N, C-alpha and C positions, 0 to 999 in steps of 0.2 A: 504494500500500500504506500509506504513512504517513498520507495523508488519510483512508483508511478507518479506521485505528486511532484517529486523533484524533476522528473522528465517533462511533465506539463509546464512547470515553471521555466525550465530551460528552453522549451520550444517557444513559450510566450516571449521570453527575453530575446530569443533569436529573431522573432518576427518584428520586434521593435528595433533591434540593432541593424538588421539588413537594410531597410529603407533609409535609416539615419546615415549609415556609411555611404550609401548610394548618393544621398543628398550632398554629403561632404565632398565626394568625388566630383559631382557636377559643379559645385561652387569653385572647386580648386582648379579644374581643367578648362581650357578654352583657347581661343586664338591668341589672346593676350596672356602671356605668362605672368603669374603672380607668385612671388617667393613666399616661403612659409611665414616670414615675419610680416610681410604686407598683408597676407591673407588673414593672419591672426588679428592684426590691427583692425582690418576692415570688419571682421566679425564682432570684435569687441566694442568698436566705436562706430555704429551704423550712421550716426548723425554727423560725424565729422566729415567735412568735405574732402574730396580727393578722387583721383582716378580709380583707385582700388575700391573705395566705397561705392562709387557709381557702378563699376563692373559687377560687384558682388550683389548689391541690394537692388539695383534698378534693372539689371540684365539677367544675371545667372540665377539668382534665388527665385524670382517670380517664375522664370521659365522652368526651373526644376519643380516648383510647386505645381505648375500646370501639368507637367509630365506625370507627376505623382497622381494627380487627380484623374487624368486620363487612364493611366494604367490600372489604378485601383477600381475605377468605375467599370471598365471593360472586363476585368477579371471577375468582379462580383457578378456582373450581368451574365457572363458565361457560366459561372458556377450555378447560378439560379436556374438558368434554362436547361443546363445539362442535368441538374437534379430533377427538375420538373418533368422533362421528357425522358429521363433515364437513358440518355444517349450521349456518350462521351465525345461525339463528333459534332455536336451542336455548338455554334458560336453566337455572340450577341447580334450579329448582323442578320440572323435568321428572320427577324421581325421586319426587315426591309427599311430599317432606320437609315442606314448609310446610303442605300440606293435612292430613297426618296429625298434625302437631304442633298445628295449629289445632283439629282435632276433639277431640284428647285434652285440650287446655287448656280448651276450652269445657265438656266433660263434667266435668273436674276442678274447675273454678271453681264450677260448679253444684252439685257434690257437697260443696263446702265445704273443699277442700284448702287448706292454709295457703299464703299468697302466696309465701313464700320457696321453696316446693317446685315452683311452677308452671313456671319455666324448665327445671328438670331433667326434669319430666314431658314438656315439649315436645321436649326433646332426645331422650329415649328413644323417644317415639312417632315422631318424625321419622326416626330411624334404622330403626325397625321398618318404617315405610312404604317406605323405600328398599329394604329387604331383600325385601319382598313384591313390589315392582315389578321388582326384579332377577330374582326367581324366575320371575315371569310373562313376563319378556322373554327367557328362555332359549330357544335353539333348537340342539339338538345340542351342548350343552356351551359354546356361545358366546352372547354377547348379540346379539340381532337388533334392529337399529335401529328397524324399524317396530313390532315387538312391544313394545319398550321404551317407545316414545312412546305407543302406544295404551294400554298398561298404566298409564303415568303419568297420562295424561289421564283415563282411566276412574276410577281410584282417587281422583284429586283431585276429580272431580265427586261421587263418593260422599261423601267427607269434607266437601265444601262443603255438601252436603245435610244432613249431620248437624249441622254448625254452624248452619245456618239453622233447623233444627228446634229445637235447643237455645235459640237466641235468641228464637224466636217462641212457644215453648210452655212452656219450663221455667225461664226465668230472668226476674228482675225487678230493677230498680234497679241497685245497685252491681255485682252480678255481670255484668249485661249490659254495663255500662260497662267493666269490666275486660276482658271478652272483645273488645269492639270496639276498645279501645285497643291490645290486643295485635295484632289483625288489621290495624290501621292502621299499625303499625310505629313504634317509638320506642325511644330509649335513655335516656329520662328516668327518673330514680330508680335507674339502674344505677351500680355503683361497683366498687371494687377487688375485693370478694368475688366478684361475678359474673364479673369478668374472670379471676380466679385459677382458678376451676373450669372455665371454658370454654376458656381458652387452651391447655391440654394437648391437648384433642381437635382444635382447629384446627392445633396444631403437628404432631400425628400425621398429619392429612390433608395438610399441607404436605410433610412428610417423604416420604410415599407419592408425592405428585405429583413431587417432585424425583427420586425414585428411578426413575421410569418415563419421564423426559424422553427418553432415547435411543430407547427403544422407540416412544414416541408420535411421535417425529419420523419414524421409518421408516414408521409406519403411515399417514402422510400419502400414501404412494404407493398405498395400497389394501391390503386384508387379504391378498389372494393374493400380491402382491409382497412384503409384509412377512414373510409366512410363509416364502417362498422365500429370504429373506435371513436367516432364523434367528430371527425374533421369535416368541415364544409369544403369538399373537394373543389367545387366550382368557384367558390369565393377565393380559395387559396390559389387556384390557377390564374384567375384574373389579377390578383395582387402580385403574383410573381411576374406576370407579363408587364404589369404597370411599372413595377420597380425596375425590371431589366430595361424597359423602354426609356424611362427617365434617365437612368445611368448612361445608357448608350448614346442617347441624344445629346446629353451634356458633353460627353467625351468627343463625339463627332463634331459638335459645334466648335469645340476648342481646337481640335487637332486634325480635322478631316478624317479620311479613311485610314485608320491604323489597324491593320489586320493581325490576326493570329494571337493577340494577347489574350482575348477571351476564350480561345480554343486551348492554348497550351498551359497557361498558368493554373487553371483549376485542377489539372491533372497533377501538377507538382504539389499544389496545396493539399490535395487529398492524400498524397504519399506522405507528406510531412505531418498533417494533423488529423488524418482519418476522414471518413466519408460523412460523418455527422455534420450538418450545416453549421452548428454552433462553433465548430473548430475550423471547418473548411472555408467559410466565408471570410473570417478575419485573416486567415493565412493567404487566401487569394488576394485580398486587398493589399496586404504587406508586400507579397512577392510581385504583384502586378505593378505597384508603384515603383518598386526598385528596378524592375525589368525595363520599364519605359524610361525612367530617369537615366539609367545607364545607356540605353539605346540612343536616347536623344543626345547625351554627352558624346557618344561615339560619332553620331551623325554630324556634329558641328566641329569635331576635332580631327577626325581621320583625314579630311581633305581640306582643312582650313587654308585660306579663308572661305572657300566654298563649302556648301553644306550638302550632304547626301539626304535625300528625302527619308523621313523617319519610317514611313510605311514600306518603302522599298528595302530599307535595311532590315526591318523586322521580317520581311518576306524571306530573306535569305536564311533566317533562323527557323521561321515558321513552316516553310514548305517541307524541309526534310523531316521535321517532327510530325507534321500532319501525315506524310506518306508512311512513316513508321506506324502511326496509329491505325491508318487504313489497312496496311499489310497485316497487322496483328488481328484485324477484324473488329467490328464494333462489339463492345461489351457494355452491359448496363453499368451505371454509376454505382449501384449497390455492390458490385463485385470489387 
């Protein structure tokens, strides 16, 4: 008993230390070199003027916080949907959030909408897409897994065709570059303002996720058994979908299409903390935050002063892992 308690405490500490170390790495590294003394001085005296303080507190720290929010949101959304559908190959973009946001942003940029309003447009369109997919995925008041997946795939294909049409027929020059940059995924140019308006929606999604942890844990036994044990299965399904949609939409609005985080990280989290949502969700949040922080740091340092698109960089990691999962064959999350 004592050894098990010590093990839980050690895992909890590890989940705190990992993103903290990733945040420190993100602050320390970049195109402009900061020595240990300058970095320590900037961290200790944020109000003191100087180049080091500006680099740390106005550029690197907010960007790292945004990357952490994006990673944690996508990882939690992926864990929720994989648990709900009991399918380890499900990712947050199943609900059509990214595809709907991409189509809306492509049309909005082409129509000349001001750049500051583009993330908000993507957020609203992403949520709208999730609602449409949810409506199409209903069967008798509940969400049907097959209908939900088919609706998400079909709607995503339609939105992808709209984006392709806009890029090939309606846009030129800077507009095309803006759309492609958003589709490739990046947190470049984001700051405290973008974080301030996106964070409440992510927080709402997180609150919903935490509220349904007990019900989601029982639903691992199957819908019939969960209903027999007093769980409102339909209500839990809709709350899971709402939480995942809010988290994904907030992440997409901040960073564009950042793939594979919500697919890969939940698997690692379950290996570390077990399949029970009470342990898997915090682990997914911690590991997802650290993963995207480090990936974003690599994207802006590997080819400095140029940046590699965050979504592209993550794809080089995500595709091999996804293929490994596919070759092993789909297994339920309960296993």
